[in-house]
C-alpha positions as CSV (number, residue, x, y, z in Angstrom):
1,M,101.9,106.4,97.4
2,V,102.6,109.3,99.6
3,L,99.8,111.2,98.1
4,F,97.4,108.3,98.8
5,V,98.5,108.3,102.5
6,L,98.0,112.0,102.9
7,T,94.6,112.2,101.3
8,Q,93.4,108.8,102.6
9,R,91.9,108.2,99.1
10,A,93.0,106.4,96.0
11,P,91.0,106.0,92.8
12,I,90.8,102.4,91.5
13,P,92.6,103.1,88.1
14,I,95.5,104.7,90.0
15,L,95.8,101.7,92.3
16,L,95.7,99.3,89.3
17,L,98.5,101.3,87.7
18,L,100.5,101.1,90.9
19,L,100.1,97.4,91.0
20,I,101.2,97.1,87.4
21,M,104.3,99.1,88.1
22,V,105.2,97.0,91.1
23,Y,104.6,93.9,89.0
24,L,107.0,95.3,86.3
25,A,109.6,96.0,89.0
26,V,109.3,92.4,90.2
27,I,109.7,91.0,86.7
28,E,112.8,93.3,86.2
29,V,114.6,92.2,89.4
30,R,113.6,88.6,89.6
31,P,116.1,87.1,87.1
32,R,119.0,89.1,88.4
33,E,121.5,86.6,89.8
34,D,124.0,89.4,90.9
35,M,121.5,91.1,93.2
36,S,120.8,90.0,96.8
37,F,117.2,89.4,98.0
38,Q,117.5,92.6,100.1
39,A,118.5,94.7,97.1
40,K,115.7,93.3,95.0
41,F,113.2,94.0,97.8
42,W,114.6,97.5,98.1
43,W,114.0,98.2,94.4
44,V,110.5,96.9,94.5
45,M,109.7,99.0,97.6
46,L,111.2,102.1,96.0
47,V,108.9,101.6,93.0
48,F,106.0,101.1,95.4
49,L,106.7,104.3,97.2
50,T,107.7,106.6,94.4
51,N,105.7,105.0,91.5
52,F,106.9,106.1,88.1
53,P,110.2,107.8,89.1
54,G,111.3,104.7,90.9
55,L,110.4,102.5,88.0
56,I,112.5,104.8,85.7
57,A,115.4,104.7,88.1
58,L,115.2,100.9,88.2
59,R,115.2,100.6,84.4
60,I,118.2,102.9,84.2
61,Y,120.1,100.9,86.8
62,T,119.5,97.6,85.1
63,F,120.4,99.1,81.8
64,V,123.7,100.3,83.2
65,L,124.4,96.9,84.8
66,N,123.6,95.0,81.6
67,R,125.8,97.4,79.6
68,R,128.7,96.8,82.0
69,R,128.2,93.0,81.9
70,T,128.3,93.0,78.1
71,A,131.4,95.3,78.1
72,E,133.2,92.9,80.5
73,T,132.4,89.8,78.4
74,K,133.7,91.5,75.2
75,T,137.2,92.2,76.7
């Protein structure tokens, strides 16, 4: 996104990929009951601004949260 702002241009396929990544981020955070709306919005905006690294960070974060939740329910 920062590159798009600096160059004032964005190819259509890149914009479509950005929209797909933001959609995936929304799908990832929407069912989370333990996150506030502000945290969900922050994660979606992080993915919007940083693209792929933000999406990877979100996936790692939700993986860790799910792992902790399953560990708590087992004990």
